Structures are given as C-alpha cells and as structure tokens.
Backbone as JSON, one array per atom type, in Angstrom:
{
  "sequence": "MNRVILTLLYSVLALSMMTQVSGTAFAAKKRPMSPELAAKKENFRKQHEQRVSQPQRDTAAQSLKDQRKKVLKAKRDAKRLKHRSGQPAQ",
  "N": [[23.99, 36.65, 20.02], [22.99, 36.25, 22.63], [20.26, 35.92, 21.51], [20.42, 33.42, 20.33], [21.13, 31.65, 22.39], [18.72, 31.6, 23.94], [17.26, 30.78, 22.19], [17.94, 28.13, 22.04], [17.62, 27.51, 24.73], [14.77, 27.54, 24.99], [13.96, 25.67, 23.22], [15.32, 23.49, 24.11], [13.77, 23.54, 26.76], [11.08, 23.13, 25.83], [11.6, 20.76, 24.66], [11.7, 18.95, 26.71], [9.58, 19.27, 28.36], [7.84, 18.05, 26.54], [8.5, 15.41, 26.39], [8.1, 14.92, 28.89], [5.35, 15.03, 29.39], [4.07, 13.25, 27.56], [5.33, 10.85, 28.54], [4.07, 10.09, 30.57], [2.08, 8.65, 29.47], [2.88, 6.12, 28.93], [3.6, 4.79, 31.34], [1.87, 3.34, 32.62], [0.81, 0.87, 35.32], [1.48, -2.53, 35.34], [-1.07, -4.91, 34.92], [-3.9, -7.23, 35.02], [-5.26, -8.3, 31.99], [-8.13, -6.89, 30.72], [-11.16, -8.88, 29.64], [-12.44, -8.11, 27.29], [-10.2, -6.62, 25.95], [-8.51, -8.91, 25.87], [-9.87, -10.67, 24.04], [-10.06, -8.88, 21.61], [-7.05, -8.62, 21.21], [-6.78, -11.45, 20.51], [-8.32, -11.5, 18.34], [-7.29, -10.0, 16.61], [-4.83, -11.3, 16.11], [-5.55, -13.83, 15.22], [-6.57, -12.74, 12.79], [-4.46, -11.92, 11.52], [-2.69, -14.19, 11.1], [-4.38, -15.23, 9.01], [-4.01, -13.81, 6.88], [-3.09, -12.69, 3.66], [-0.04, -13.7, 2.03], [2.19, -12.09, -0.39], [3.31, -13.75, -2.55], [1.12, -15.83, -2.67], [-0.88, -14.43, -3.33], [0.07, -13.68, -5.95], [0.14, -16.13, -7.24], [-2.53, -16.8, -7.12], [-3.49, -14.75, -8.45], [-2.33, -15.48, -11.03], [-3.76, -17.98, -11.86], [-6.42, -17.54, -11.75], [-6.35, -15.57, -14.09], [-5.39, -17.58, -15.77], [-7.82, -19.47, -15.77], [-9.71, -17.66, -16.81], [-8.79, -17.3, -19.34], [-9.23, -19.85, -20.66], [-12.06, -20.04, -20.37], [-12.97, -17.89, -22.22], [-11.63, -18.9, -24.44], [-13.04, -21.44, -24.65], [-15.59, -20.45, -25.42], [-15.17, -18.92, -27.62], [-14.74, -21.14, -29.2], [-17.19, -22.53, -29.17], [-18.59, -20.58, -30.35], [-17.72, -20.6, -32.93], [-18.07, -22.91, -33.65], [-21.0, -22.99, -33.9], [-21.27, -21.43, -36.0], [-19.97, -22.49, -38.27], [-21.53, -24.59, -38.7], [-23.79, -23.59, -39.49], [-25.86, -22.62, -38.05], [-27.31, -19.66, -36.84], [-25.31, -17.48, -35.06], [-26.07, -16.45, -31.26]],
  "CA": [[24.61, 35.7, 21.25], [22.0, 36.01, 23.41], [19.15, 35.14, 21.03], [21.07, 31.94, 20.12], [21.36, 30.95, 24.03], [17.54, 31.88, 24.43], [16.42, 30.04, 21.47], [18.28, 26.79, 22.59], [17.01, 27.16, 26.21], [13.35, 27.45, 24.98], [13.94, 24.25, 22.55], [15.41, 22.2, 25.34], [12.59, 23.37, 27.59], [9.88, 22.6, 25.24], [11.39, 19.09, 24.26], [11.72, 18.24, 28.04], [7.82, 19.22, 28.55], [6.76, 17.36, 25.57], [8.84, 14.04, 26.64], [7.33, 14.59, 30.38], [3.89, 14.62, 29.22], [4.21, 11.92, 26.7], [6.09, 9.73, 29.3], [3.02, 9.34, 31.11], [1.03, 7.83, 29.06], [3.64, 4.74, 28.94], [3.78, 4.48, 32.81], [0.76, 2.72, 33.47], [1.22, -0.14, 35.93], [0.87, -3.99, 34.41], [-2.31, -5.33, 35.4], [-4.32, -8.25, 34.42], [-5.78, -7.81, 30.79], [-9.49, -7.15, 30.45], [-11.63, -9.95, 28.8], [-12.52, -7.49, 26.17], [-8.91, -6.33, 25.48], [-7.98, -10.36, 25.45], [-10.59, -10.96, 22.84], [-9.69, -7.84, 20.47], [-6.01, -9.06, 20.68], [-7.23, -12.59, 19.88], [-8.85, -11.28, 16.86], [-6.14, -9.38, 15.7], [-3.95, -12.39, 15.98], [-6.16, -14.89, 13.93], [-6.82, -11.9, 11.5], [-2.88, -11.7, 11.33], [-2.51, -15.31, 11.0], [-4.97, -15.53, 8.0], [-3.47, -12.69, 6.08], [-2.47, -13.54, 2.43], [1.32, -13.44, 1.43], [2.36, -11.67, -1.85], [3.49, -15.15, -3.69], [0.0, -16.57, -2.89], [-1.61, -13.7, -4.09], [0.52, -13.55, -7.16], [-0.46, -17.25, -7.76], [-4.05, -16.92, -7.5], [-3.94, -14.38, -9.88], [-2.16, -16.13, -12.44], [-4.76, -18.86, -11.57], [-7.47, -16.7, -12.15], [-6.13, -15.37, -15.29], [-5.65, -19.03, -16.8], [-9.27, -19.91, -15.86], [-10.44, -16.47, -17.9], [-8.31, -17.61, -20.77], [-10.0, -21.15, -20.84], [-13.58, -19.68, -20.5], [-13.01, -17.15, -23.22], [-11.49, -19.88, -25.43], [-14.46, -22.39, -24.95], [-16.58, -19.4, -25.88], [-14.96, -18.64, -29.02], [-14.73, -22.41, -30.12], [-18.3, -22.97, -29.41], [-19.27, -19.88, -31.61], [-17.02, -21.17, -34.22], [-19.05, -24.52, -34.26], [-22.39, -22.83, -34.11], [-21.27, -20.61, -37.25], [-19.58, -23.7, -39.25], [-22.84, -25.73, -38.57], [-25.06, -22.99, -40.03], [-26.84, -21.94, -36.98], [-26.82, -18.21, -36.49], [-24.85, -17.12, -33.38], [-26.51, -15.42, -30.52]],
  "C": [[23.48, 34.91, 22.13], [20.64, 35.64, 23.06], [19.38, 33.58, 20.53], [20.56, 31.13, 21.61], [19.7, 30.84, 24.27], [16.78, 30.83, 23.53], [16.63, 28.56, 21.88], [17.53, 26.37, 24.01], [15.38, 26.7, 26.04], [13.21, 26.19, 24.23], [14.13, 23.14, 23.53], [14.17, 22.1, 26.49], [11.37, 23.04, 27.01], [10.07, 21.06, 24.86], [11.3, 18.41, 25.73], [10.31, 18.28, 28.42], [7.34, 18.15, 27.78], [7.29, 15.76, 26.18], [8.07, 13.71, 28.27], [5.92, 14.35, 30.52], [3.38, 13.52, 28.53], [4.72, 10.65, 27.55], [4.97, 9.12, 30.11], [2.26, 8.66, 30.95], [1.73, 6.24, 28.83], [4.14, 4.19, 30.38], [2.77, 3.91, 33.5], [1.27, 1.29, 33.94], [0.75, -1.47, 34.91], [-0.26, -4.23, 35.61], [-2.88, -6.31, 34.37], [-5.16, -7.62, 33.05], [-7.51, -7.99, 31.19], [-9.95, -8.21, 29.34], [-12.03, -9.1, 27.48], [-11.35, -7.27, 25.4], [-8.43, -7.85, 25.09], [-8.83, -10.8, 24.03], [-10.18, -10.18, 21.46], [-8.05, -8.53, 20.11], [-6.07, -10.63, 20.0], [-7.43, -12.59, 18.47], [-8.05, -10.96, 16.2], [-5.11, -10.59, 15.36], [-4.49, -13.4, 14.96], [-6.0, -14.03, 12.74], [-5.38, -12.01, 10.82], [-2.49, -12.95, 10.54], [-3.13, -15.7, 9.22], [-4.62, -14.39, 6.69], [-2.4, -13.43, 4.59], [-1.1, -12.93, 2.02], [1.17, -12.79, -0.14], [2.46, -12.66, -2.77], [2.22, -15.6, -3.51], [-0.89, -15.75, -3.71], [-1.33, -13.55, -5.55], [-0.17, -15.1, -8.0], [-1.83, -17.48, -7.92], [-4.38, -15.83, -8.48], [-3.6, -14.7, -11.29], [-3.15, -17.23, -12.74], [-5.95, -18.31, -12.31], [-7.27, -16.32, -13.63], [-6.14, -16.75, -16.25], [-7.08, -19.29, -16.91], [-9.87, -19.0, -16.84], [-10.1, -17.0, -18.82], [-9.04, -18.83, -21.3], [-11.48, -20.73, -21.15], [-13.47, -18.89, -21.9], [-12.58, -18.2, -24.72], [-12.44, -20.93, -25.8], [-15.47, -21.53, -25.64], [-16.41, -19.01, -27.37], [-15.29, -19.97, -29.85], [-16.09, -22.98, -30.09], [-19.29, -21.84, -30.42], [-18.81, -19.96, -32.8], [-18.07, -22.25, -34.78], [-20.04, -24.03, -34.5], [-22.22, -22.29, -35.78], [-20.77, -21.35, -38.25], [-20.75, -24.13, -39.36], [-24.08, -24.93, -39.32], [-26.11, -22.32, -39.21], [-26.38, -20.36, -36.65], [-26.29, -17.93, -35.0], [-25.57, -16.09, -32.53], [-25.71, -14.57, -29.87]]
}
C-alpha cells in the first residue's frame, strides 16, 4: 500500500514540476512584433495561400496525362506515316 501511495506521490510531483517548467515558456508578455518576425509571418501566410489543393492537383495530373497521351499518339502516327511512305523510321 505504501508503494502505491509513494508511486502516486512521485508521479504527481513529477507532473506538477513538468507543468511549472513548461508553463514559463508560454508566460511571455505581449510586446510589439519585431520586423523580422513580421516578415516571416507574412511569408508564411503568402506561402499558405499559394498551396495547391488536392482537387487542383488531381486536375493538373489528369491534364498532364492527357497531354502525354496526345504526344504519344502523334509520335505513333508520324512513325506509321513514314513507314507507309517507304522511308525508314528513325
């Protein structure tokens, strides 16, 4: 029984010490933002606005796939025309 109480006491003590130590990191006073931090924040916001969504990505992938099919078909047709006209294919 004493072991259980001591274990609980130590765990509560450890937990309270960890929260006290980590709590000071968030206790900073509000002060004006530095120009460097403001610039970083603005850059992050701009990059986030430019992020491509999954539907846009899917549409672009499908479009690229269609373009590649067109090119492949055009190459095959050109090869067939050369072959039919008697010229050796390169």
